[in-house]
DOGU-195061 format. One record per atom (N, C-alpha, C): residue in three letters; x, y, z. Coordinates in steps of 0.2 Angstrom, whole numbers, plus 2048, in hexadecimal, padded with zeros to 3 digits. Example, Ala and Ser with C-alpha at 12.3 -4.5 7.8 and 13.67 -1.06 7.14 Angstrom:
BEGIN
ALA8427E4827ALA83E7EA827ALA8427F0827SER8407F5823SER8447FB824SER840800827
REM end
This chain:
BEGIN
MET6940D9778MET6930E1776MET68D0E3773ILE6880E0771ILE6830E4770ILE67D0E1776ILE67E0DE77BILE67C0DE780ILE67F0E5785ASN6830E6784ASN6860ED789ASN6830F2784PHE6820F377FPHE6800F977BPHE6770F977DLEU6750F377ELEU66C0F377FLEU66D0F6786ARG6710F378BARG6720F4791ARG6710FE793LEU67710178FLEU67710778ELEU67110B78DILE66D108787ILE66910B784ILE66210B789LEU66010778DLEU65D105791LEU65E109799GLY66610A79AGLY66710C79FGLY6691077A6PHE66C1077ABPHE66F1037B0PHE6711087B5VAL6721037BCVAL6751077C1VAL67B1037C4GLU6801057C6GLU6851017CAGLU6841037D1PHE6840FE7D6PHE6830FF7DCPHE6870FB7E0GLU6860FD7E7GLU68B0F97EDGLU6850F77F2ALA6880F17F6ALA6820EF7FCALA6880EC800LYS6870EE807LYS68B0EB80CLYS6870EB812GLY68B0E8817GLY6870E781FGLY6830E1820GLY6820DB81CGLY67F0D681DGLY6840D181BPHE6800CD817PHE6830C6815PHE6830C780DPRO6890C880APRO6880C8803PRO6880C37FFGLU6890BC802GLU6880B77FDGLU6810B57FEARG67C0B6803ARG6760B4803ARG6730BB7FFPHE6750C07FEPHE6730C67FAPHE6720C47F3LEU6770C27F1LEU6790BF7EBLEU6740BA7E8ASN6730B67EEASN66E0AE7ECASN6660B17EBLEU6660B67EFLEU65F0B87F0LEU65D0BC7E9CYS6630BF7E8CYS6620C47E1CYS6600BE7DATHR6620B97DATHR6620B27D5THR65B0B07D6VAL65A0AF7DCVAL6530AB7DEVAL64F0B07D9ASN64E0B77DCASN6480BB7DCASN6490BE7D4GLY64D0BC7D0GLY6500BD7C7GLY6520C37C6ILE6560C67CBILE65A0CD7CAILE6610CC7C6THR6620CD7C1THR6680CD7BCTHR66D0D27BFLEU6720D07C1LEU6790D27C2LEU67E0D17BFTRP6820D77BDTRP6890D67B8TRP68F0D97BBGLN6950D87BBGLN69B0DB7BDGLN69A0DC7C5VAL6990D47C8VAL6980D47CEVAL69F0D47D2GLN69F0D97D7GLN6A50D77DBGLN6A40D77E3ASN6A60D27E5ASN6A40D07EDASN6AB0CC7EFASP6AC0D17F5ASP6B30D17F9ASP6B10CE800GLY6AA0CC801GLY6AA0CA80AGLY6A50CE80CVAL6A60D480BVAL6A40D880EVAL69E0DE80BLYS6A00DF805LYS69C0E2802LYS69B0E07FCVAL6970E37F8VAL6960E07F1VAL6920E67ECLYS6970E77E6LYS6970EB7E1LYS6950E77DAALA68F0EA7D6ALA68D0E67D2ALA6880EC7CDCYS6860E97C7CYS6820ED7C2CYS67B0EA7C2THR6770ED7C1THR6720EB7BFTHR66C0F17BCSER6650ED7B9SER6620F27B5SER65D0F57BAVAL65B0FD7B7VAL6581007BBVAL6510FC7BFLYS64E0F87BBLYS6470F57BCLYS6490F07C3ALA64F0ED7C2ALA6520E77C7ALA6530EB7CCTYR6570F17CCTYR6580F47D2TYR6530F77D7LYS64C0F67D3LYS6470F87D7LYS6450F47DBASN6440EE7D8ASN6450E77DCASN64A0E47E3ILE64F0E87E1ILE6570E57E5ILE6560E77EDLYS6500EA7EFLYS6510EC7F6LYS64D0E67F9LYS64A0E17F8LYS6490DB7FCLYS64D0D67FDSER6500D57F7SER6560D17F7SER65C0D47FDALA65C0DA7FEALA6620DE801ALA65D0DE807ARG6590DE80AARG6560DE811ARG6560D8813ASN6560D2810ASN6550CC812ASN65C0C9814SER6610CC810SER6680CA811SER66C0CF816GLY6670D4819GLY66A0D881EGLY6700DD81BMET66E0DE812MET6730E380FMET66F0E980ELYS6730F0810LYS6710F780CLYS6730F9806VAL6700FA800VAL6710FC7FBVAL6711027F9LYS6761047F5LYS67610C7F3LYS67910C7EAILE6761117E6ILE67A1137E0ILE67F1167E0VAL6831127DDVAL68A1187DBVAL68C11B7D7ARG6871187D0ARG68811B7C9ARG6821197C6LYS67E11E7C2LYS67811C7BELYS67B11D7B6ARG67B1197B3ARG67E1197AAARG6781177A6GLY67811A79EGLY67311879BGLY67211E798LEU66D11E791LEU66912378ELEU665126794PRO661123797PRO65C12679APRO65E12A79FPHE66412A7A3PHE66612D7A7PHE66A1337A5PHE66C13279FPHE67013779BPHE66B13E798ILE66613C798ILE662141794ILE65D144799LYS65D13F79FLYS6591457A5LYS65E1487A8ASN6641497A8ASN66A14C7ABASN66B1527A5ASN66915179FASN66C15679AASN665159797ARG65F15A79DARG65815C799ARG65A164798ALA65D16879BALA65E16F79AALA662170795ARG66616A791ARG66816C789ARG666167783ALA660168784ALA65B16477EALA65C166778GLY65E16D777GLY66116F771GLY66616A76DVAL66A169772VAL671166771VAL67015F76FLEU66C15E774LEU669156772LEU66715576AVAL662157769VAL65E15A764VAL66415A75DGLY66715E760GLY66C16075AGLY67015A758LEU67315775DLEU67715175DLEU67314C75ASER66D14B75DSER668145756SER667146751LEU66714D750LEU66714F748LEU66C14E745VAL67314F746VAL67814D745VAL679146743VAL678143748VAL67913A747VAL674138741PHE66C13C742PHE66913A73BPHE66B13B735PHE66E142734PHE67014472EPHE67614072CLEU67C13E731LEU68113972FLEU67F13172EALA67A12F730ALA67712972EALA67412A727LEU670130726LEU66D130720LEU673131719SER67613671ASER67A137716SER680131714SER68112D718SER686126717SER683124711CYS67A124713CYS67712170BCYS676123705MET678128703MET67912D700MET6801306FBLEU67F1316F6LEU6861326F2LEU6871386F2TRP68E1396F4TRP6911416F5TRP6971426F0ASN69713D6ECASN69C13E6E7ASN69D13A6E1ILE69E13E6DBILE69D1396D5ILE6A213B6D1GLU6A71366CEGLU6AC1366CBGLU6AD1316C5VAL6AE1346BFVAL6AF1316B9VAL6B71316B7ILE6B812A6B5ILE6C01276B4ILE6C01256ADGLY6C51256ABGLY6C71206A4GLY6C512369FASN6C112B69EASN6BD12B696ASN6C4131694GLU6C313068FGLU6C713468AGLU6C413A684LYS6C1136680LYS6BE13867BLYS6B613B67DILE6B4139682ILE6AC13C683ILE6B013F689LYS6AE14668ALYS6AF149692LYS6AB148698SER6AD14969CSER6AB1466A3SER6A41496A4GLU6A31506A2GLU69E1546A3GLU69815069FVAL69814E69AVAL69314A696VAL69114469ALEU69514069BLEU69413969ELEU69013B6A6MET6931426A9MET6901426AFMET6891446AEGLU6871496A9GLU68114B6A7GLU67C1456A6SER67F13F6A3SER67B1376A1SER6791356A7LEU67E1346ADLEU67D1326B2LEU67A1346B7SER67913C6B7SER67313F6B9SER66C13C6B6ASN66C13D6B0ASN66513B6ADASN6631346AFASN6681316B2ASN6661286B2ASN6651286BBGLY66512D6BEGLY66412D6C5GLY66A12E6C9VAL66F12D6C6VAL67612E6CCVAL6781346CCARG6771386D1ARG67613F6D4ARG6781406D9ILE67D1446DAILE67E1466E3ILE6791486E7GLY6781466ECGLY6721456EFGLY66D13D6EFVAL66F13B6EBVAL6691356E9VAL66B12F6EEPHE66512B6F0PHE6681266F4PHE66A1206EFLYS66F11C6F2LYS6731186F0LYS66F1136EESER6691116F1SER66610A6F1SER66210B6ECLYS6611116E8LYS65E1126E2LYS65E1126DDILE6671116DCILE66C1116D6ILE66B1096D5ASP6691096CDASP6681016CBASP6701016C6THR6761026C9THR67C1026C5THR67C0FB6BDILE67A0F76BEILE6780F26B8ILE6740F56B3ALA66F0F86B3ALA66A0FB6B0ALA66E1026ABILE6711056B0ILE67410B6B0ILE67C10A6ABGLN67F1066ACGLN6851036A8GLN6831036A0ASN67D0FD6A1ASN6790FD69AASN677101695GLU67610569AGLU67110C698GLU676110694LEU67C112696LEU681117695LEU68611368FLEU68610D68FLEU68A107688LEU685109681ASP67D10A684ASP67810A67EASP67A11267BGLU67B115681GLU67C11E680GLU68212067BTYR68711D67ETYR68D11E67BTYR692119676LYS691119671LYS69511266CLYS69B11266CASP69F11A670ASP6A6118670ASP6A7116677LEU6A211367ALEU6A5110680LEU6A410867FSER6AA105682SER6AA0FD680SER6A80FB687TRP6A80FE68ETRP6A80F9694TRP6A610169AALA6A20FF69DALA6A01046A1ALA69F1016A9SER69F1046AFSER6A01006B3SER69D1046BAILE6981066BDILE6971096C4ILE6981076CAASN69D1096CEASN69F1076D3ASN69F10C6DAILE69B1096DFILE69A10E6E5ILE69F10D6EAPHE6A31126EDPHE6A51116F2PHE6A41156F8GLY69F1136FCGLY69E118703GLY69911B701THR69A123701THR6961296FDTHR69812A6F6LYS69D1276F4LYS6A012B6ECLYS69F1266E7ALA69B1276E2ALA69A1226DCALA6A11246D6VAL6A311E6D5VAL6A81206CDVAL6A511A6C7LEU6A511F6C2LEU6A311C6BDLEU6AC11C6B8GLU6AC1156B7GLU6B31136B4GLU6B11116ADVAL6B21146A8VAL6B11126A0VAL6B811169ELYS6B510C698LYS6BD10C692LYS6B810D68CGLU6BE112688GLU6BA113681GLU6BD10E67BASN6BA10F676ASN6BC10A671ASN6C110D66ESER6C610966CSER6CE10B66ASER6CB10B662GLU6CC11165DGLU6CB110657GLU6CF10D653LYS6CD109650LYS6D110464BLYS6D3107644PRO6DA106642PRO6DC10A63DPRO6D9107637LYS6D810C630LYS6D510962BLYS6D9106628MET6D8100626MET6DE0FC622MET6DD0FD61AALA6E20FF617ALA6E1101610ALA6E10FB60DASP6DF0FA606ASP6DE0F5603ASP6E30F45FEASP6E70F0600ASP6EF0EF5FDASP6EE0EA5F7LYS6EA0E95F5LYS6E70E65EFLYS6E70EB5EAILE6E40F15EAILE6E30F65E5ILE6EA0FA5E4PRO6ED0F95DDPRO6F30FB5DCPRO6F21025DCMET6F81075DFMET6F910D5E0MET6FF1115E1ASN6FE1165DEASN7051195DDASN7051205E2ILE70A1215E5ILE70C1285E9ILE70E12E5E6ILE70A1325E6ILE70B1395E3ILE70B1405E7ALA70B1455E5ALA70D14A5E8ALA70714E5EALYS70514E5EFLYS6FF1545EFLYS6FF15B5F0LYS70815D5F0LYS7071645EFLYS70F1655EEASP71216B5ECASP71816C5E8ASP71C16C5F0GLY72316B5EEGLY72816C5F4GLY72E1695F1GLN7341695F6GLN73B1665F5GLN73B1615F9ILE73D1595F7ILE73D1535FBILE742153600VAL740152608VAL74615260CVAL74714A60DLEU73F14660DLEU742140611LEU73C13960CVAL73E13660AVAL73C130606VAL73A12960AGLU73312760DGLU734121611GLU72F11D60DALA730118608ALA72D115605ALA72C10E607HIS72710B609HIS72610560DHIS725101605LYS720103602LYS71F0FD5FBLYS7201025F6GLY7220FE5F0GLY7221015EAGLY72A1045E9THR72B10A5E3THR73210B5E0THR7321135E1ASN7381135E4ASN73911C5E6ASN73A11F5DFVAL7371245DEVAL7381285D7VAL73B12F5D9VAL73B1315E0VAL73F1365E0VAL7441375E6LYS74813B5E7LYS74D13A5EDLYS74E1415F1GLU7511405F7GLU7511475FAGLU75614C5F4GLY7521515F5GLY7541595F2GLY7501595EBASP74C1545E8ASP7481545E3ASP74315B5E5VAL74115F5DFVAL73C1635E0VAL7341605DCVAL7301605DFVAL72B15D5DCVAL72415F5DBVAL7201605D7VAL71A1655D8VAL7151605D9LYS70E1625D9LYS7081605DALYS70715B5D5GLY7071555D7GLY7031505D2GLY70914A5CFASP71014E5D1ASP7161495CFASP7161405D3LEU71A13B5D1LEU71B1365D3LEU7201375D8LEU71C1335DDLEU7221325E2LEU72612B5E6ILE7201275E4ILE7221205E5ILE71E11E5E1SER7201185DCSER71D1145D7SER71A10E5D8GLY71410D5D8GLY7121085D9GLY7131015D3VAL7161045CEVAL7190FF5CAVAL71F0FB5CBTHR7210F75CCTHR7280F25CDTHR72B0EC5C8LEU7300EB5C9LEU7310E55C4LEU7330DE5C7ASN7300D85C4ASN7300D25C6ASN7380D15C4GLY7390C95C6GLY73F0C85C5GLY7410C65BEASP73D0C55BAASP73E0C45B2ASP73C0CA5AFGLY73C0D05B2GLY73D0D65AFGLY7360D85ADSER7300D55AESER7280D85AESER7270DC5B3GLU7230DF5B2GLU7200E55B6GLU71A0E15B9LYS71A0E55C0LYS7120E45C1LYS7110EA5C8THR7090E95C9THR7080EF5CETHR7060EC5D5ILE7080F25D9ILE7070F15E0ILE7030F55E2HIS7020F75EAHIS7000FC5EEHIS7030FE5F1ALA7091055EEALA70E1085F1ALA70C10B5F8THR70F10C5FCTHR70F10E603THR715112604GLY713118608GLY71A11B60BGLY71912260DLYS71D124610LYS71D12D60FLYS72213260DVAL72213660BVAL72613A607VAL72514260APHE72A14460EPHE72B14A611PHE72C15060EALA72B15560CALA73015B609ALA72D16060CASN73316560BASN73016D60DASN72D16F609THR72717360CTHR721176606THR71F17D608LEU71E182606LEU71C189606LEU71418A603THR71118A609THR70918A608THR70619360AASN703195604ASN70119C604ASN6FB19B607ILE6F919F60DILE6F219F60FILE6EE1A7611ASN6EA1AA60FASN6E71AF60FASN6E01AF612GLY6DF1B5616GLY6D81B761CGLY6D81BE619GLU6D21C061BGLU6D01C661BGLU6C91C661FCYS6C91CD621CYS6C31D0626CYS6C11D7624GLY6BA1D8624GLY6B91DF621GLY6B91E2629VAL6B91EA625VAL6B91EF62BVAL6B21EE630GLU6AD1ED62DGLU6A61ED630GLU6A51E6631VAL6A11E4635VAL6A01DB639VAL6991DD63BILE6941D863BILE68D1D663FILE6901D2643GLY6901D564BGLY6901D064FGLY68B1D1656ASN68A1CB65AASN6871CB65FASN68A1CF665VAL6871D4667VAL68A1D966DVAL6851D7674LEU6881D7679LEU6861D4680LEU6821DB684LYS67B1DA682LYS6781E0684LYS6761E068BTHR6731DB68ETHR6741DB696THR6751D569ASER6761D469FSER6791CE6A2SER6771CD6A9GLY6771C96ACGLY6751C66B4GLY6761C06B6ASN6761BF6BCASN6781B86C0ASN6711B46C3LYS6711AF6C2LYS66B1AA6C7LYS66F1A76CCTYR66E1A66D4TYR6711A46D7TYR66D19F6D9TYR6701986DCTYR66D1926E0TYR66F1906E5LEU66D18F6E9LEU66E18B6F0LEU66D1836EDTYR67217E6EETYR67417A6ECTYR6741756F2ALA67016E6F2ALA67116A6FAALA6711636F6LEU67215E6F7LEU6701596F6LEU66D1566F0GLY67015A6EAGLY66C15A6E4GLY66915F6E1GLY6641626E5GLY65D1666E7GLY65F16E6E4GLU65D1736E1GLU6601786E1GLU65A17D6E3ILE65C1816E7ILE6571866E9ILE65818F6E5PRO6551906E1PRO6561976DEPRO65519D6E3LEU65A1A16E2LEU65A1A66E4LEU6591AD6E0PHE6541AC6DDPHE6531B46D8PHE64B1B26D6LEU6491B86D4LEU6431B76D2LEU6411B66CALYS6431BB6C6LYS6441BA6C0LYS64C1BD6BDCYS64C1B96B7CYS6531BC6B4CYS6521BA6ADLYS6531BF6A8LYS6531BE6A1LYS6591BD69FGLY65B1BA698GLY65F1B8694GLY6611B0693GLU6671AF68FGLU6671A9690GLU66E1A6692LYS66E1A1695LYS67219E698LYS67A19E695LEU6811A1698LEU6881A2694LEU68B19C695TYR68A19E69ETYR68F1996A1TYR68B1976A8LYS68E1916ACLYS68B1916B1LYS69218E6B6GLY69118F6BDGLY69618C6C2GLY6931896C9GLU6991886CCGLU6981876D2GLU69C1886D8ASN69A1886DDASN69E1886E6ASN69C1846E9LEU69F17D6E8LEU69D1796EFLEU6A31786F4LEU69F1766FBLEU6A4176700LEU6A716E6FDLYS6AE170701LYS6B2169700LYS6B4166707SER6B6160704SER6B915B70CSER6BF15870ATHR6C115670ETHR6C815270CTHR6C714B706SER6C014A706SER6BE143701SER6BC1476FAGLY6BB14E6FAGLY6B81506F4GLY6B41566F6GLU6B01566F0GLU6AB15D6F1GLU6A415B6F5LEU6A215E6F9LEU69915C6FCLEU69515E6F7PRO68F15B6F9PRO68915C6F5PRO6861636F9PHE6891686FAPHE68716E6FCPHE68A1756FAGLY68817A6F8GLY68A1806F7GLY6841846F1VAL68A1896EDVAL68418E6E9VAL68618E6E2LYS68218C6DDLYS68318B6D6LYS67F1926D4TRP6821936CDTRP68219A6CATRP6811996C3GLU67E19D6BFGLU67C19E6B7GLU67D1A56B5TYR6801A56B0TYR6831AD6AETYR67E1AD6A6LEU67A1B26A8LEU6761B46A1LEU6771BA69EGLY6771B8698GLY6771C0694GLY6711BF68FGLU6711C668AGLU66C1C5685GLU6711CB680PHE6721C867APHE6751CA675PHE66F1CE670GLN6731D266DGLN66F1D8669GLN6751D8662GLU6721D665CGLU6761D5657GLU6761DC653THR67E1DF653THR67F1E6652THR6851E764DGLU6841EC64AGLU68B1ED644GLU6911F0647ILE6971EC648ILE69D1EF64CILE6A11F1647GLU6A41F7647GLU6AB1F9644GLU6B11F7647LEU6B41F5645LEU6BC1F1648LEU6C01F6644THR6C51F5649THR6CD1FA64ATHR6D11F6644GLU6D61F8641GLU6DB1F563CGLU6DD1EE640ASN6E01EF646ASN6E21E964AASN6DD1E364AGLN6D61E764CGLN6D11E264EGLN6D01DE645THR6D01E1640THR6CF1DE63BTHR6D51D8639ALA6DB1DB63AALA6E21D7637ALA6E11D163ELEU6DF1D1643LEU6DF1CC647LEU6DA1C7645LEU6D31C9643LEU6CE1C3641LEU6D11C163AALA6D31C4636ALA6D71C1630ALA6DD1BD631LEU6E01BD635LEU6E61B9638LEU6E21B463APHE6DD1B263EPHE6D91AD641PHE6D61AB63BASP6D41AE635ASP6D21A762FASP6D91A662CCYS6DD1A762CCYS6E41A5629CYS6E619D62FVAL6E41A0635VAL6E619963BVAL6E1194638LYS6DA196637LYS6D6190637LYS6D818D630GLU6D819062CGLU6DD18C624GLU6E2188625LYS6E718C629LYS6ED18862BLYS6EC18162FARG6E7180634ARG6E417B636ARG6E3176632GLU6DF17862DGLU6DC17262AGLU6E0170624LYS6E5175622LYS6E917261BLYS6EF16F620PHE6F1170625PHE6F616E628PHE6F416762ELYS6EF16562DLYS6EE15E633LYS6F215A632ASP6F515762DASP6F815062CASP6FF15262FGLU70114D62DGLU70914C62FGLU70E15162ECYS70E155633CYS71215D631CYS715161636GLU71A164633GLU71D167639GLU72016E636VAL71C174639VAL71C17B636VAL72317B637LEU726180632LEU72D182634LEU72D189634LYS72A18E631LYS729194630LYS72419862EILE71E19E630ILE71C1A162FILE71D1A862ESER71B1AB629SER71B1B3629SER7141B5625TYR7141BC627TYR70D1BE623TYR70D1C6624ILE7091C961EILE7091CF61DILE7031D161DLYS7001D8620LYS6FB1DA620LYS6F91E061BLYS6F41E1617LYS6F11E5613LYS6EC1E8616PHE6EB1EF616PHE6E51F2619PHE6E11F6614THR6DC1F6612THR6D71FA60CTHR6D31FD611ASP6CF20160EASP6C9204611ASP6C3200614ASP6C21FC611ASP6BC1F8613ASP6BF1F0615LYS6C21EE616LYS6C71E8617LYS6CF1E861ATHR6D01E261DTHR6D71DF61ETHR6D91D861AGLN6E01D8618GLN6E01D3616GLN6E71D1618VAL6E81C961AVAL6ED1C761DVAL6EE1C2618LYS6F61C2616LYS6F91BB612LYS6FE1B8616CYS6FE1B2617CYS7031AF61BCYS7061A9617LYS70D1A9617LYS7111A4613LYS7131A0619VAL712199618VAL71419361DVAL71819061ASER71E18E61FSER72418B61BSER723182620ALA72317C61DALA721178623ALA72617161ELYS72616E624LYS729167620LYS722162622GLU72116061CGLU71915A61DGLU71A153618ASN716150619ASN71514A615ASN71114B610ILE71214B60AILE71014E603ILE70E148600ALA70E142603ALA70C13B5FFALA70413C5FFGLU7021395F9GLU6FB1385F9GLU6FA1325F3GLU6F512D5F4GLU6F51285F1GLU6F012A5EALYS6F21255E6LYS6ED1275DFLYS6ED1205DBGLU6E711D5DAGLU6E71175D6GLU6EC1175D0ILE6ED1105CFILE6EF10F5C9ILE6EB10B5C5PHE6E910E5BFPHE6E310B5BAPHE6E71075B5VAL6E60FF5B4VAL6E90FC5B2VAL6E20FA5ACGLU6E60FA5A4GLU6E00F859FGLU6E30F259E
REM end
């Protein structure tokens, strides 16, 4: 196969010889060092292939054997170029395409991150870029072992990282550390008390003695599950009580907002555009003011993913601190937003919100929102038992 490829690169001719003694012609070619292949001899004429240089020396063998030779077909790169000199631009373009494809196969065209949950893919992609793994870089310049170790040193949440390169695509596969549950010190005696008022709907005592039952009404600080238990002989001992106690609760949350607030108003804005190719950016602007608010990109796509060519842009803006006078609806929304933030903080544990109601109160200088949140939540809270 390699020999045939070299013959196409150097060029060769197909010829036929007839009119004399074919066997003598073939013997003279061998004696004169002329290499022939694909030889066909029917006793009258000979068909064969030989190199361009050998064909120039074949006439002596033909003359001594009484044969007349003529070229049937010229094959190979030199003849192709000669026949297509008028299409030089096409040949140059074809050569550039072949060169580009060969070059691009040595570079990264796509990068993917898999296996992450807590750490954002954008953050890991930025770290890869800082370590030389970016679109357009030559694969031979990527030290995967060193980059993997760098990522593990940089992110303590990662327990394992591996960079694999498949063709023109790099895949970073990571494994994050699983959070170990906090183990309670069960040697410290504890009671379970109520952390807020409510009516008991469910008691799940794992250790300890139930003090309340379903339907009981309790207030903040009441004992729910006792850490004091009885031994078989009637004596008492203290343990670390554990369990959950769910109750229907009612929580008041208040929020307010003034009619006049100080805010940043967008004064001017603009865009910066870049031509993007193989990891490089060519700016299409002279000068733009303002801080970057967000950025975007529009890359060419193929069946295997995004290509490292396209347009990127940044949206810029300048803000000015201004006093803003709000409408009643706007103040009510901001006051309600304060209530929502407080609700998220108060009901971040095991909880099911059953009902929310609120009232609005408008004055000349502010708006107040009062919310009432009905919920079913775990009101159990541990409290240490101090033994004298």
